[in-house]
C-alpha positions in Angstrom: 85.2 -25.7 138.7 81.4 -26.0 138.7 79.9 -28.2 141.4 78.1 -30.4 138.8 81.4 -31.3 137.1 82.8 -32.5 140.4 79.7 -34.7 141.1 80.0 -36.2 137.6 83.7 -37.0 138.2 82.9 -38.7 141.5 80.1 -40.7 139.8 82.5 -41.8 137.0 85.2 -42.7 139.5 82.7 -44.8 141.6 81.5 -46.6 138.5 85.1 -47.3 137.4 86.0 -48.6 140.9 82.9 -50.8 141.0 83.7 -52.2 137.6 87.3 -53.0 138.6 86.1 -54.7 141.8 83.6 -56.8 139.8 86.3 -57.8 137.3 88.7 -58.8 140.1 85.9 -60.9 141.6 85.2 -62.6 138.3 88.9 -63.3 137.8 89.2 -64.8 141.3 86.2 -67.1 140.7 87.7 -68.1 137.3 91.1 -68.7 138.9 89.7 -70.7 141.8 87.7 -72.9 139.5 90.7 -73.5 137.3 92.9 -74.3 140.3 95.1 -71.3 140.0 95.2 -70.3 143.7 98.5 -68.5 143.4 97.0 -66.0 140.9 94.0 -65.5 143.2 96.3 -64.7 146.1 98.1 -62.1 144.1 94.9 -60.5 142.9 93.7 -60.2 146.5 96.5 -58.0 147.5 95.5 -54.3 147.9 96.5 -52.0 145.1 99.1 -49.2 145.6 96.6 -46.7 144.3 96.8 -43.6 146.5 93.6 -41.9 145.3 90.8 -41.9 147.7 87.2 -40.8 147.0 
């Protein structure tokens, strides 16, 4: 596998991870403003994703 392909994969993975974190933050803000603290607590639990960059 060429080195450049590996760099691109890491870049795409980082962007996906950052987008997911931003989406979870927005959902937590929405849930907190709507008074849905139980959903915010569930969203704050760490995922079972075993991949590490």
